[in-house]
N, CA, C and O atoms as CSV, one atom per row, in Angstrom:
chain,resi,resn,atom,element,x,y,z
A,1,MET,N,N,21.840,2.111,-14.504
A,1,MET,CA,C,22.503,0.873,-14.142
A,1,MET,C,C,22.636,-0.006,-15.376
A,1,MET,O,O,21.729,-0.076,-16.206
A,2,GLU,N,N,23.766,-0.668,-15.485
A,2,GLU,CA,C,24.031,-1.539,-16.628
A,2,GLU,C,C,23.315,-2.878,-16.443
A,2,GLU,O,O,23.078,-3.327,-15.321
A,3,HIS,N,N,22.982,-3.496,-17.565
A,3,HIS,CA,C,22.375,-4.827,-17.575
A,3,HIS,C,C,23.198,-5.717,-18.493
A,3,HIS,O,O,23.499,-5.350,-19.628
A,4,ILE,N,N,23.556,-6.889,-17.989
A,4,ILE,CA,C,24.304,-7.878,-18.761
A,4,ILE,C,C,23.426,-9.105,-18.902
A,4,ILE,O,O,22.813,-9.547,-17.931
A,5,LEU,N,N,23.362,-9.659,-20.102
A,5,LEU,CA,C,22.619,-10.891,-20.351
A,5,LEU,C,C,23.604,-12.025,-20.585
A,5,LEU,O,O,24.457,-11.947,-21.469
A,6,LEU,N,N,23.480,-13.065,-19.795
A,6,LEU,CA,C,24.252,-14.288,-20.002
A,6,LEU,C,C,23.321,-15.337,-20.575
A,6,LEU,O,O,22.313,-15.683,-19.959
A,7,ALA,N,N,23.656,-15.846,-21.753
A,7,ALA,CA,C,22.910,-16.961,-22.339
A,7,ALA,C,C,23.664,-18.227,-21.975
A,7,ALA,O,O,24.856,-18.349,-22.258
A,8,THR,N,N,22.970,-19.173,-21.347
A,8,THR,CA,C,23.625,-20.389,-20.874
A,8,THR,C,C,22.883,-21.629,-21.347
A,8,THR,O,O,21.678,-21.599,-21.595
A,9,ASP,N,N,23.633,-22.720,-21.465
A,9,ASP,CA,C,23.018,-24.018,-21.762
A,9,ASP,C,C,23.548,-25.085,-20.810
A,9,ASP,O,O,23.277,-26.273,-20.988
A,10,GLY,N,N,24.308,-24.657,-19.793
A,10,GLY,CA,C,24.819,-25.580,-18.802
A,10,GLY,C,C,26.112,-26.275,-19.187
A,10,GLY,O,O,26.632,-27.069,-18.403
A,11,SER,N,N,26.639,-26.004,-20.350
A,11,SER,CA,C,27.877,-26.649,-20.793
A,11,SER,C,C,29.075,-26.043,-20.071
A,11,SER,O,O,28.951,-25.016,-19.404
A,12,GLU,N,N,30.237,-26.686,-20.208
A,12,GLU,CA,C,31.448,-26.146,-19.604
A,12,GLU,C,C,31.786,-24.782,-20.198
A,12,GLU,O,O,32.332,-23.924,-19.505
A,13,TYR,N,N,31.471,-24.578,-21.456
A,13,TYR,CA,C,31.717,-23.295,-22.102
A,13,TYR,C,C,30.801,-22.220,-21.514
A,13,TYR,O,O,31.210,-21.076,-21.313
A,14,ALA,N,N,29.565,-22.608,-21.245
A,14,ALA,CA,C,28.619,-21.672,-20.641
A,14,ALA,C,C,29.052,-21.314,-19.217
A,14,ALA,O,O,28.856,-20.182,-18.776
A,15,ARG,N,N,29.635,-22.267,-18.504
A,15,ARG,CA,C,30.132,-21.974,-17.144
A,15,ARG,C,C,31.283,-20.972,-17.200
A,15,ARG,O,O,31.368,-20.079,-16.356
A,16,ALA,N,N,32.168,-21.113,-18.189
A,16,ALA,CA,C,33.261,-20.140,-18.351
A,16,ALA,C,C,32.677,-18.765,-18.672
A,16,ALA,O,O,33.150,-17.750,-18.160
A,17,ALA,N,N,31.647,-18.734,-19.522
A,17,ALA,CA,C,30.984,-17.469,-19.844
A,17,ALA,C,C,30.311,-16.894,-18.603
A,17,ALA,O,O,30.307,-15.679,-18.406
A,18,ALA,N,N,29.738,-17.764,-17.762
A,18,ALA,CA,C,29.081,-17.309,-16.535
A,18,ALA,C,C,30.093,-16.642,-15.608
A,18,ALA,O,O,29.818,-15.584,-15.042
A,19,LYS,N,N,31.257,-17.258,-15.454
A,19,LYS,CA,C,32.294,-16.660,-14.597
A,19,LYS,C,C,32.673,-15.285,-15.119
A,19,LYS,O,O,32.813,-14.338,-14.345
A,20,HIS,N,N,32.840,-15.174,-16.431
A,20,HIS,CA,C,33.176,-13.888,-17.050
A,20,HIS,C,C,32.063,-12.866,-16.789
A,20,HIS,O,O,32.338,-11.728,-16.409
A,21,ALA,N,N,30.819,-13.275,-16.993
A,21,ALA,CA,C,29.685,-12.363,-16.821
A,21,ALA,C,C,29.528,-11.923,-15.364
A,21,ALA,O,O,29.240,-10.757,-15.093
A,22,ILE,N,N,29.717,-12.857,-14.430
A,22,ILE,CA,C,29.618,-12.520,-12.999
A,22,ILE,C,C,30.710,-11.524,-12.625
A,22,ILE,O,O,30.443,-10.541,-11.934
A,23,ASP,N,N,31.933,-11.772,-13.076
A,23,ASP,CA,C,33.038,-10.846,-12.781
A,23,ASP,C,C,32.752,-9.464,-13.355
A,23,ASP,O,O,32.972,-8.449,-12.694
A,24,ARG,N,N,32.265,-9.433,-14.576
A,24,ARG,CA,C,31.968,-8.145,-15.225
A,24,ARG,C,C,30.845,-7.412,-14.498
A,24,ARG,O,O,30.910,-6.199,-14.300
A,25,ALA,N,N,29.816,-8.159,-14.103
A,25,ALA,CA,C,28.699,-7.543,-13.379
A,25,ALA,C,C,29.173,-7.006,-12.033
A,25,ALA,O,O,28.746,-5.935,-11.601
A,26,LYS,N,N,30.045,-7.742,-11.381
A,26,LYS,CA,C,30.574,-7.304,-10.087
A,26,LYS,C,C,31.386,-6.024,-10.250
A,26,LYS,O,O,31.258,-5.101,-9.446
A,27,GLU,N,N,32.222,-5.964,-11.287
A,27,GLU,CA,C,33.058,-4.786,-11.545
A,27,GLU,C,C,32.232,-3.547,-11.862
A,27,GLU,O,O,32.580,-2.443,-11.444
A,28,THR,N,N,31.145,-3.724,-12.595
A,28,THR,CA,C,30.362,-2.582,-13.080
A,28,THR,C,C,29.116,-2.297,-12.253
A,28,THR,O,O,28.468,-1.267,-12.442
A,29,GLY,N,N,28.773,-3.205,-11.334
A,29,GLY,CA,C,27.547,-3.023,-10.560
A,29,GLY,C,C,26.293,-3.328,-11.365
A,29,GLY,O,O,25.197,-2.891,-11.016
A,30,ALA,N,N,26.465,-4.082,-12.445
A,30,ALA,CA,C,25.349,-4.388,-13.342
A,30,ALA,C,C,24.455,-5.481,-12.769
A,30,ALA,O,O,24.881,-6.289,-11.943
A,31,THR,N,N,23.221,-5.486,-13.221
A,31,THR,CA,C,22.321,-6.607,-12.976
A,31,THR,C,C,22.653,-7.676,-14.006
A,31,THR,O,O,22.794,-7.378,-15.192
A,32,LEU,N,N,22.778,-8.915,-13.559
A,32,LEU,CA,C,23.062,-10.036,-14.456
A,32,LEU,C,C,21.768,-10.777,-14.738
A,32,LEU,O,O,21.153,-11.337,-13.830
A,33,HIS,N,N,21.361,-10.780,-15.990
A,33,HIS,CA,C,20.185,-11.524,-16.431
A,33,HIS,C,C,20.689,-12.826,-17.029
A,33,HIS,O,O,21.573,-12.817,-17.885
A,34,VAL,N,N,20.133,-13.941,-16.586
A,34,VAL,CA,C,20.556,-15.258,-17.050
A,34,VAL,C,C,19.405,-15.883,-17.816
A,34,VAL,O,O,18.278,-15.931,-17.323
A,35,LEU,N,N,19.685,-16.361,-19.023
A,35,LEU,CA,C,18.656,-16.938,-19.886
A,35,LEU,C,C,19.120,-18.267,-20.439
A,35,LEU,O,O,20.248,-18.393,-20.917
A,36,CYS,N,N,18.242,-19.265,-20.372
A,36,CYS,CA,C,18.474,-20.542,-21.035
A,36,CYS,C,C,17.295,-20.784,-21.971
A,36,CYS,O,O,16.137,-20.703,-21.563
A,37,VAL,N,N,17.601,-21.077,-23.217
A,37,VAL,CA,C,16.558,-21.252,-24.234
A,37,VAL,C,C,16.363,-22.733,-24.523
A,37,VAL,O,O,17.320,-23.455,-24.803
A,38,VAL,N,N,15.118,-23.175,-24.451
A,38,VAL,CA,C,14.742,-24.521,-24.884
A,38,VAL,C,C,14.542,-24.421,-26.391
A,38,VAL,O,O,13.599,-23.785,-26.862
A,39,ASP,N,N,15.432,-25.051,-27.135
A,39,ASP,CA,C,15.446,-24.927,-28.594
A,39,ASP,C,C,14.209,-25.592,-29.197
A,39,ASP,O,O,14.036,-26.807,-29.096
A,40,GLU,N,N,13.366,-24.799,-29.814
A,40,GLU,CA,C,12.109,-25.327,-30.367
A,40,GLU,C,C,12.330,-26.266,-31.543
A,40,GLU,O,O,11.418,-26.995,-31.932
A,41,ARG,N,N,13.537,-26.257,-32.115
A,41,ARG,CA,C,13.808,-27.192,-33.209
A,41,ARG,C,C,13.922,-28.613,-32.676
A,41,ARG,O,O,13.701,-29.579,-33.405
A,42,ARG,N,N,14.273,-28.733,-31.388
A,42,ARG,CA,C,14.405,-30.055,-30.772
A,42,ARG,C,C,13.263,-30.374,-29.830
A,42,ARG,O,O,12.886,-31.534,-29.667
A,43,PHE,N,N,12.713,-29.337,-29.209
A,43,PHE,CA,C,11.675,-29.541,-28.204
A,43,PHE,C,C,10.553,-28.539,-28.430
A,43,PHE,O,O,10.773,-27.328,-28.409
A,44,ASN,N,N,9.371,-29.047,-28.642
A,44,ASN,CA,C,8.204,-28.179,-28.788
A,44,ASN,C,C,7.545,-28.021,-27.440
A,44,ASN,O,O,7.952,-28.654,-26.466
A,45,GLU,N,N,6.537,-27.188,-27.378
A,45,GLU,CA,C,5.753,-27.059,-26.156
A,45,GLU,C,C,5.167,-28.427,-25.828
A,45,GLU,O,O,4.843,-29.198,-26.732
A,46,PRO,N,N,5.029,-28.732,-24.542
A,46,PRO,CA,C,4.482,-30.044,-24.180
A,46,PRO,C,C,3.103,-30.285,-24.791
A,46,PRO,O,O,2.260,-29.389,-24.840
A,47,ALA,N,N,2.901,-31.477,-25.239
A,47,ALA,CA,C,1.619,-31.905,-25.797
A,47,ALA,C,C,1.457,-33.376,-25.448
A,47,ALA,O,O,2.372,-33.987,-24.896
A,48,LEU,N,N,0.337,-33.933,-25.755
A,48,LEU,CA,C,0.111,-35.343,-25.451
A,48,LEU,C,C,0.772,-36.198,-26.530
A,48,LEU,O,O,0.115,-36.691,-27.447
A,49,SER,N,N,2.090,-36.359,-26.394
A,49,SER,CA,C,2.855,-37.155,-27.349
A,49,SER,C,C,4.078,-37.717,-26.639
A,49,SER,O,O,4.330,-37.413,-25.474
A,50,SER,N,N,4.831,-38.538,-27.355
A,50,SER,CA,C,6.047,-39.096,-26.766
A,50,SER,C,C,7.106,-38.023,-26.550
A,50,SER,O,O,8.034,-38.225,-25.766
A,51,ALA,N,N,6.986,-36.900,-27.222
A,51,ALA,CA,C,7.951,-35.809,-27.066
A,51,ALA,C,C,7.721,-35.022,-25.777
A,51,ALA,O,O,8.567,-34.219,-25.384
A,52,GLU,N,N,6.590,-35.246,-25.122
A,52,GLU,CA,C,6.260,-34.478,-23.918
A,52,GLU,C,C,7.321,-34.640,-22.838
A,52,GLU,O,O,7.767,-33.647,-22.263
A,53,LEU,N,N,7.733,-35.871,-22.552
A,53,LEU,CA,C,8.727,-36.086,-21.507
A,53,LEU,C,C,10.059,-35.433,-21.856
A,53,LEU,O,O,10.714,-34.873,-20.977
A,54,ALA,N,N,10.471,-35.493,-23.112
A,54,ALA,CA,C,11.725,-34.855,-23.523
A,54,ALA,C,C,11.639,-33.344,-23.365
A,54,ALA,O,O,12.608,-32.702,-22.960
A,55,THR,N,N,10.497,-32.784,-23.679
A,55,THR,CA,C,10.312,-31.340,-23.537
A,55,THR,C,C,10.333,-30.942,-22.069
A,55,THR,O,O,10.949,-29.939,-21.709
A,56,ILE,N,N,9.676,-31.706,-21.231
A,56,ILE,CA,C,9.681,-31.418,-19.796
A,56,ILE,C,C,11.107,-31.516,-19.255
A,56,ILE,O,O,11.522,-30.681,-18.451
A,57,TYR,N,N,11.862,-32.535,-19.691
A,57,TYR,CA,C,13.255,-32.661,-19.274
A,57,TYR,C,C,14.053,-31.431,-19.718
A,57,TYR,O,O,14.838,-30.895,-18.935
A,58,ALA,N,N,13.866,-30.979,-20.954
A,58,ALA,CA,C,14.594,-29.814,-21.462
A,58,ALA,C,C,14.252,-28.569,-20.654
A,58,ALA,O,O,15.129,-27.752,-20.374
A,59,GLU,N,N,12.988,-28.417,-20.278
A,59,GLU,CA,C,12.580,-27.267,-19.461
A,59,GLU,C,C,13.217,-27.341,-18.076
A,59,GLU,O,O,13.684,-26.331,-17.550
A,60,ASP,N,N,13.239,-28.535,-17.485
A,60,ASP,CA,C,13.881,-28.708,-16.183
A,60,ASP,C,C,15.374,-28.391,-16.273
A,60,ASP,O,O,15.931,-27.735,-15.392
A,61,HIS,N,N,16.014,-28.860,-17.340
A,61,HIS,CA,C,17.439,-28.585,-17.553
A,61,HIS,C,C,17.669,-27.079,-17.677
A,61,HIS,O,O,18.621,-26.551,-17.102
A,62,ALA,N,N,16.822,-26.394,-18.409
A,62,ALA,CA,C,16.954,-24.941,-18.580
A,62,ALA,C,C,16.862,-24.242,-17.233
A,62,ALA,O,O,17.657,-23.349,-16.939
A,63,ASN,N,N,15.903,-24.638,-16.419
A,63,ASN,CA,C,15.757,-24.024,-15.098
A,63,ASN,C,C,16.958,-24.318,-14.211
A,63,ASN,O,O,17.386,-23.459,-13.440
A,64,MET,N,N,17.510,-25.536,-14.317
A,64,MET,CA,C,18.700,-25.883,-13.535
A,64,MET,C,C,19.908,-25.054,-13.976
A,64,MET,O,O,20.733,-24.674,-13.146
A,65,CYS,N,N,20.016,-24.772,-15.277
A,65,CYS,CA,C,21.121,-23.948,-15.792
A,65,CYS,C,C,21.064,-22.546,-15.200
A,65,CYS,O,O,22.088,-21.992,-14.799
A,66,VAL,N,N,19.875,-21.982,-15.148
A,66,VAL,CA,C,19.696,-20.643,-14.588
A,66,VAL,C,C,20.022,-20.656,-13.094
A,66,VAL,O,O,20.693,-19.754,-12.593
A,67,THR,N,N,19.550,-21.669,-12.397
A,67,THR,CA,C,19.814,-21.791,-10.964
A,67,THR,C,C,21.308,-21.946,-10.695
A,67,THR,O,O,21.830,-21.370,-9.740
A,68,GLU,N,N,21.999,-22.722,-11.534
A,68,GLU,CA,C,23.438,-22.924,-11.362
A,68,GLU,C,C,24.192,-21.597,-11.397
A,68,GLU,O,O,25.084,-21.372,-10.579
A,69,VAL,N,N,23.845,-20.720,-12.334
A,69,VAL,CA,C,24.529,-19.430,-12.426
A,69,VAL,C,C,24.192,-18.569,-11.211
A,69,VAL,O,O,25.061,-17.877,-10.681
A,70,SER,N,N,22.948,-18.609,-10.772
A,70,SER,CA,C,22.569,-17.866,-9.562
A,70,SER,C,C,23.396,-18.328,-8.368
A,70,SER,O,O,23.841,-17.512,-7.560
A,71,GLU,N,N,23.598,-19.633,-8.261
A,71,GLU,CA,C,24.409,-20.179,-7.174
A,71,GLU,C,C,25.874,-19.780,-7.321
A,71,GLU,O,O,26.547,-19.510,-6.327
A,72,MET,N,N,26.373,-19.741,-8.561
A,72,MET,CA,C,27.750,-19.307,-8.802
A,72,MET,C,C,27.955,-17.867,-8.347
A,72,MET,O,O,29.023,-17.509,-7.850
A,73,ALA,N,N,26.925,-17.046,-8.521
A,73,ALA,CA,C,27.022,-15.626,-8.185
A,73,ALA,C,C,26.742,-15.344,-6.714
A,73,ALA,O,O,26.983,-14.232,-6.245
A,74,ALA,N,N,26.239,-16.328,-5.984
A,74,ALA,CA,C,25.904,-16.135,-4.571
A,74,ALA,C,C,27.117,-15.619,-3.804
A,74,ALA,O,O,28.221,-16.146,-3.941
A,75,GLY,N,N,26.902,-14.605,-3.012
A,75,GLY,CA,C,27.976,-14.038,-2.212
A,75,GLY,C,C,28.838,-13.028,-2.938
A,75,GLY,O,O,29.728,-12.432,-2.332
A,76,SER,N,N,28.593,-12.821,-4.230
A,76,SER,CA,C,29.405,-11.875,-5.001
A,76,SER,C,C,28.847,-10.459,-4.953
A,76,SER,O,O,29.519,-9.503,-5.341
A,77,GLY,N,N,27.617,-10.334,-4.475
A,77,GLY,CA,C,26.970,-9.021,-4.475
A,77,GLY,C,C,26.303,-8.689,-5.788
A,77,GLY,O,O,25.756,-7.597,-5.941
A,78,VAL,N,N,26.335,-9.612,-6.750
A,78,VAL,CA,C,25.726,-9.385,-8.058
A,78,VAL,C,C,24.243,-9.741,-7.991
A,78,VAL,O,O,23.869,-10.817,-7.524
A,79,ARG,N,N,23.414,-8.826,-8.463
A,79,ARG,CA,C,21.975,-9.086,-8.555
A,79,ARG,C,C,21.732,-9.939,-9.798
A,79,ARG,O,O,22.130,-9.571,-10.904
A,80,VAL,N,N,21.072,-11.087,-9.602
A,80,VAL,CA,C,20.826,-12.019,-10.699
A,80,VAL,C,C,19.330,-12.198,-10.901
A,80,VAL,O,O,18.588,-12.422,-9.945
A,81,GLU,N,N,18.898,-12.100,-12.134
A,81,GLU,CA,C,17.527,-12.403,-12.527
A,81,GLU,C,C,17.592,-13.445,-13.618
A,81,GLU,O,O,18.389,-13.309,-14.547
A,82,GLY,N,N,16.776,-14.487,-13.534
A,82,GLY,CA,C,16.861,-15.569,-14.494
A,82,GLY,C,C,15.538,-15.932,-15.112
A,82,GLY,O,O,14.473,-15.657,-14.559
A,83,ASP,N,N,15.623,-16.568,-16.291
A,83,ASP,CA,C,14.428,-16.998,-17.004
A,83,ASP,C,C,14.820,-18.095,-17.984
A,83,ASP,O,O,15.984,-18.216,-18.366
A,84,SER,N,N,13.843,-18.887,-18.382
A,84,SER,CA,C,14.011,-19.832,-19.484
A,84,SER,C,C,12.840,-19.617,-20.433
A,84,SER,O,O,11.719,-19.326,-20.016
A,85,ARG,N,N,13.130,-19.768,-21.708
A,85,ARG,CA,C,12.106,-19.540,-22.731
A,85,ARG,C,C,12.261,-20.555,-23.855
A,85,ARG,O,O,13.305,-21.191,-23.996
A,86,HIS,N,N,11.209,-20.694,-24.650
A,86,HIS,CA,C,11.221,-21.564,-25.825
A,86,HIS,C,C,11.435,-20.715,-27.076
A,86,HIS,O,O,11.000,-19.565,-27.142
A,87,GLY,N,N,12.106,-21.294,-28.057
A,87,GLY,CA,C,12.260,-20.625,-29.348
A,87,GLY,C,C,13.576,-20.983,-29.990
A,87,GLY,O,O,14.260,-21.917,-29.572
A,88,LEU,N,N,13.921,-20.224,-31.014
A,88,LEU,CA,C,15.220,-20.369,-31.657
A,88,LEU,C,C,16.212,-19.576,-30.815
A,88,LEU,O,O,16.027,-18.375,-30.617
A,89,PRO,N,N,17.262,-20.227,-30.315
A,89,PRO,CA,C,18.140,-19.568,-29.344
A,89,PRO,C,C,18.598,-18.162,-29.731
A,89,PRO,O,O,18.464,-17.236,-28.931
A,90,HIS,N,N,19.132,-17.986,-30.929
A,90,HIS,CA,C,19.653,-16.663,-31.290
A,90,HIS,C,C,18.563,-15.602,-31.303
A,90,HIS,O,O,18.806,-14.463,-30.904
A,91,GLU,N,N,17.367,-15.958,-31.753
A,91,GLU,CA,C,16.274,-14.993,-31.794
A,91,GLU,C,C,15.793,-14.639,-30.385
A,91,GLU,O,O,15.563,-13.470,-30.074
A,92,VAL,N,N,15.644,-15.650,-29.545
A,92,VAL,CA,C,15.161,-15.425,-28.178
A,92,VAL,C,C,16.187,-14.614,-27.382
A,92,VAL,O,O,15.808,-13.721,-26.624
A,93,ILE,N,N,17.468,-14.909,-27.544
A,93,ILE,CA,C,18.518,-14.190,-26.822
A,93,ILE,C,C,18.484,-12.713,-27.179
A,93,ILE,O,O,18.508,-11.862,-26.291
A,94,VAL,N,N,18.430,-12.401,-28.457
A,94,VAL,CA,C,18.418,-10.997,-28.896
A,94,VAL,C,C,17.146,-10.292,-28.419
A,94,VAL,O,O,17.201,-9.147,-27.970
A,95,GLU,N,N,16.016,-10.964,-28.516
A,95,GLU,CA,C,14.743,-10.384,-28.064
A,95,GLU,C,C,14.766,-10.125,-26.558
A,95,GLU,O,O,14.339,-9.066,-26.099
A,96,TYR,N,N,15.261,-11.085,-25.804
A,96,TYR,CA,C,15.328,-10.943,-24.346
A,96,TYR,C,C,16.274,-9.808,-23.961
A,96,TYR,O,O,15.978,-9.030,-23.054
A,97,ALA,N,N,17.412,-9.714,-24.652
A,97,ALA,CA,C,18.367,-8.633,-24.377
A,97,ALA,C,C,17.702,-7.273,-24.574
A,97,ALA,O,O,17.901,-6.360,-23.773
A,98,ALA,N,N,16.917,-7.142,-25.637
A,98,ALA,CA,C,16.197,-5.883,-25.878
A,98,ALA,C,C,15.163,-5.633,-24.779
A,98,ALA,O,O,15.001,-4.504,-24.316
A,99,ASP,N,N,14.470,-6.686,-24.367
A,99,ASP,CA,C,13.442,-6.559,-23.326
A,99,ASP,C,C,14.008,-6.040,-22.006
A,99,ASP,O,O,13.370,-5.231,-21.332
A,100,VAL,N,N,15.206,-6.504,-21.634
A,100,VAL,CA,C,15.783,-6.105,-20.344
A,100,VAL,C,C,16.739,-4.920,-20.476
A,100,VAL,O,O,17.280,-4.447,-19.477
A,101,GLY,N,N,16.949,-4.441,-21.701
A,101,GLY,CA,C,17.846,-3.310,-21.914
A,101,GLY,C,C,19.310,-3.645,-21.699
A,101,GLY,O,O,20.077,-2.821,-21.202
A,102,ALA,N,N,19.699,-4.867,-22.078
A,102,ALA,CA,C,21.088,-5.304,-21.886
A,102,ALA,C,C,22.030,-4.528,-22.805
A,102,ALA,O,O,21.779,-4.374,-24.000
A,103,GLU,N,N,23.121,-4.043,-22.210
A,103,GLU,CA,C,24.174,-3.396,-22.987
A,103,GLU,C,C,25.173,-4.419,-23.505
A,103,GLU,O,O,25.895,-4.160,-24.468
A,104,THR,N,N,25.212,-5.583,-22.862
A,104,THR,CA,C,26.161,-6.637,-23.224
A,104,THR,C,C,25.477,-7.995,-23.143
A,104,THR,O,O,24.709,-8.263,-22.220
A,105,ILE,N,N,25.766,-8.845,-24.121
A,105,ILE,CA,C,25.333,-10.238,-24.113
A,105,ILE,C,C,26.597,-11.085,-24.031
A,105,ILE,O,O,27.548,-10.865,-24.781
A,106,VAL,N,N,26.605,-12.065,-23.106
A,106,VAL,CA,C,27.753,-12.956,-22.954
A,106,VAL,C,C,27.295,-14.379,-23.262
A,106,VAL,O,O,26.295,-14.847,-22.716
A,107,VAL,N,N,28.033,-15.066,-24.140
A,107,VAL,CA,C,27.747,-16.467,-24.480
A,107,VAL,C,C,29.056,-17.244,-24.501
A,107,VAL,O,O,30.133,-16.673,-24.670
A,108,GLY,N,N,28.943,-18.552,-24.326
A,108,GLY,CA,C,30.108,-19.424,-24.437
A,108,GLY,C,C,30.403,-19.725,-25.890
A,108,GLY,O,O,29.535,-19.619,-26.756
A,109,GLU,N,N,31.642,-20.102,-26.138
A,109,GLU,CA,C,32.094,-20.375,-27.506
A,109,GLU,C,C,31.374,-21.568,-28.127
A,109,GLU,O,O,31.065,-21.550,-29.318
A,110,HIS,N,N,31.108,-22.587,-27.349
A,110,HIS,CA,C,30.408,-23.778,-27.813
A,110,HIS,C,C,29.367,-24.129,-26.775
A,110,HIS,O,O,29.337,-23.552,-25.688
A,111,GLY,N,N,28.513,-25.079,-27.114
A,111,GLY,CA,C,27.504,-25.467,-26.136
A,111,GLY,C,C,27.032,-26.876,-26.335
A,111,GLY,O,O,27.671,-27.670,-27.026
A,112,SER,N,N,25.914,-27.184,-25.729
A,112,SER,CA,C,25.401,-28.551,-25.765
A,112,SER,C,C,24.369,-28.760,-26.869
A,112,SER,O,O,23.705,-29.796,-26.908
A,113,HIS,N,N,24.232,-27.801,-27.749
A,113,HIS,CA,C,23.288,-27.945,-28.856
A,113,HIS,C,C,23.887,-28.843,-29.936
A,113,HIS,O,O,25.097,-29.070,-29.963
A,114,ASP,N,N,23.030,-29.354,-30.829
A,114,ASP,CA,C,23.532,-30.160,-31.940
A,114,ASP,C,C,24.493,-29.347,-32.797
A,114,ASP,O,O,25.497,-29.866,-33.285
A,115,THR,N,N,24.181,-28.079,-32.973
A,115,THR,CA,C,25.088,-27.190,-33.688
A,115,THR,C,C,25.858,-26.416,-32.639
A,115,THR,O,O,25.341,-26.147,-31.555
A,116,HIS,N,N,27.082,-26.059,-32.954
A,116,HIS,CA,C,27.905,-25.349,-31.983
A,116,HIS,C,C,27.247,-24.059,-31.541
A,116,HIS,O,O,26.655,-23.343,-32.349
A,117,PHE,N,N,27.354,-23.766,-30.254
A,117,PHE,CA,C,26.794,-22.539,-29.701
A,117,PHE,C,C,27.475,-21.337,-30.315
A,117,PHE,O,O,26.908,-20.245,-30.348
A,118,SER,N,N,28.722,-21.536,-30.816
A,118,SER,CA,C,29.398,-20.426,-31.477
A,118,SER,C,C,28.584,-19.982,-32.683
A,118,SER,O,O,28.614,-18.808,-33.053
A,119,GLY,N,N,27.850,-20.918,-33.305
A,119,GLY,CA,C,26.961,-20.526,-34.390
A,119,GLY,C,C,25.855,-19.640,-33.867
A,119,GLY,O,O,25.447,-18.688,-34.531
A,120,VAL,N,N,25.366,-19.951,-32.669
A,120,VAL,CA,C,24.375,-19.097,-32.025
A,120,VAL,C,C,25.013,-17.751,-31.697
A,120,VAL,O,O,24.426,-16.702,-31.966
A,121,GLY,N,N,26.221,-17.777,-31.114
A,121,GLY,CA,C,26.924,-16.534,-30.794
A,121,GLY,C,C,27.145,-15.675,-32.021
A,121,GLY,O,O,26.995,-14.455,-31.969
A,122,ARG,N,N,27.506,-16.319,-33.139
A,122,ARG,CA,C,27.717,-15.574,-34.388
A,122,ARG,C,C,26.424,-14.917,-34.831
A,122,ARG,O,O,26.419,-13.750,-35.222
A,123,LYS,N,N,25.316,-15.669,-34.773
A,123,LYS,CA,C,24.027,-15.111,-35.171
A,123,LYS,C,C,23.589,-14.000,-34.228
A,123,LYS,O,O,23.039,-12.989,-34.665
A,124,VAL,N,N,23.833,-14.186,-32.938
A,124,VAL,CA,C,23.489,-13.138,-31.964
A,124,VAL,C,C,24.286,-11.882,-32.276
A,124,VAL,O,O,23.745,-10.776,-32.276
A,125,ARG,N,N,25.580,-12.059,-32.545
A,125,ARG,CA,C,26.446,-10.911,-32.867
A,125,ARG,C,C,25.927,-10.168,-34.096
A,125,ARG,O,O,25.975,-8.939,-34.144
A,126,GLU,N,N,25.434,-10.906,-35.088
A,126,GLU,CA,C,24.906,-10.290,-36.302
A,126,GLU,C,C,23.619,-9.519,-36.049
A,126,GLU,O,O,23.382,-8.483,-36.670
A,127,LEU,N,N,22.775,-10.025,-35.129
A,127,LEU,CA,C,21.450,-9.443,-34.906
A,127,LEU,C,C,21.378,-8.413,-33.786
A,127,LEU,O,O,20.512,-7.538,-33.807
A,128,ALA,N,N,22.269,-8.505,-32.819
A,128,ALA,CA,C,22.159,-7.686,-31.607
A,128,ALA,C,C,22.553,-6.231,-31.853
A,128,ALA,O,O,23.417,-5.922,-32.674
A,129,ASP,N,N,21.888,-5.360,-31.113
A,129,ASP,CA,C,22.197,-3.929,-31.159
A,129,ASP,C,C,23.091,-3.528,-29.991
A,129,ASP,O,O,23.203,-2.346,-29.667
A,130,CYS,N,N,23.724,-4.506,-29.364
A,130,CYS,CA,C,24.593,-4.236,-28.227
A,130,CYS,C,C,25.864,-5.065,-28.380
A,130,CYS,O,O,26.003,-5.846,-29.321
A,131,GLN,N,N,26.783,-4.881,-27.441
A,131,GLN,CA,C,28.028,-5.641,-27.456
A,131,GLN,C,C,27.748,-7.121,-27.189
A,131,GLN,O,O,26.934,-7.459,-26.330
A,132,VAL,N,N,28.428,-7.998,-27.929
A,132,VAL,CA,C,28.312,-9.442,-27.713
A,132,VAL,C,C,29.710,-9.979,-27.421
A,132,VAL,O,O,30.636,-9.788,-28.208
A,133,VAL,N,N,29.851,-10.653,-26.278
A,133,VAL,CA,C,31.126,-11.240,-25.883
A,133,VAL,C,C,30.985,-12.751,-25.964
A,133,VAL,O,O,30.148,-13.340,-25.280
A,134,VAL,N,N,31.806,-13.378,-26.803
A,134,VAL,CA,C,31.834,-14.835,-26.909
A,134,VAL,C,C,33.065,-15.310,-26.153
A,134,VAL,O,O,34.196,-15.038,-26.556
A,135,VAL,N,N,32.839,-16.022,-25.054
A,135,VAL,CA,C,33.927,-16.451,-24.177
A,135,VAL,C,C,34.467,-17.787,-24.668
A,135,VAL,O,O,33.712,-18.730,-24.906
A,136,GLY,N,N,35.783,-17.850,-24.814
A,136,GLY,CA,C,36.441,-19.044,-25.315
A,136,GLY,C,C,36.419,-20.195,-24.325
A,136,GLY,O,O,35.841,-20.107,-23.242
A,137,ALA,N,N,37.059,-21.259,-24.728
A,137,ALA,CA,C,37.102,-22.492,-23.931
A,137,ALA,C,C,37.683,-22.227,-22.558
A,137,ALA,O,O,38.595,-21.415,-22.403
A,138,PRO,N,N,37.149,-22.916,-21.565
A,138,PRO,CA,C,37.704,-22.758,-20.216
A,138,PRO,C,C,39.134,-23.269,-20.162
A,138,PRO,O,O,39.498,-24.194,-20.888
A,139,ALA,N,N,39.936,-22.668,-19.308
A,139,ALA,CA,C,41.341,-23.081,-19.156
A,139,ALA,C,C,41.393,-24.496,-18.599
A,139,ALA,O,O,40.635,-24.854,-17.698
A,140,GLN,N,N,42.297,-25.291,-19.151
A,140,GLN,CA,C,42.477,-26.664,-18.674
A,140,GLN,C,C,43.378,-26.659,-17.445
A,140,GLN,O,O,44.398,-25.970,-17.411
A,141,ALA,N,N,42.989,-27.431,-16.443
A,141,ALA,CA,C,43.775,-27.470,-15.203
A,141,ALA,C,C,44.959,-28.397,-15.332
A,141,ALA,O,O,45.728,-28.550,-14.383
């Protein structure tokens, strides 16, 4: 069975990537793994500091991003497994893809990070041993 990894950050670009990944998983019968990374450059593990609340918010946001994709896939017949992790996004995405045996990684062209997610997508493409699909901007209505 095929495994597809969707890296999401909840942005509109990530939602377009999610739609692409759900459609692809439905077509191929693949399991869709959804991952949101809490960027350690902005948020460290919670500690007794003023950064604790920001880190907790980032973790909650990551979990909501994963849940959003699961809800998008509801009723499609696609099996979805989700997780959120801390680290450098490109490194965590590639590591997670290897862990789940993903043949394809799907990311949005841009995201909600300080640096464009396309930079993350570019780094993932350079490091990954599988196909990487960077989904462009969502169509304007």
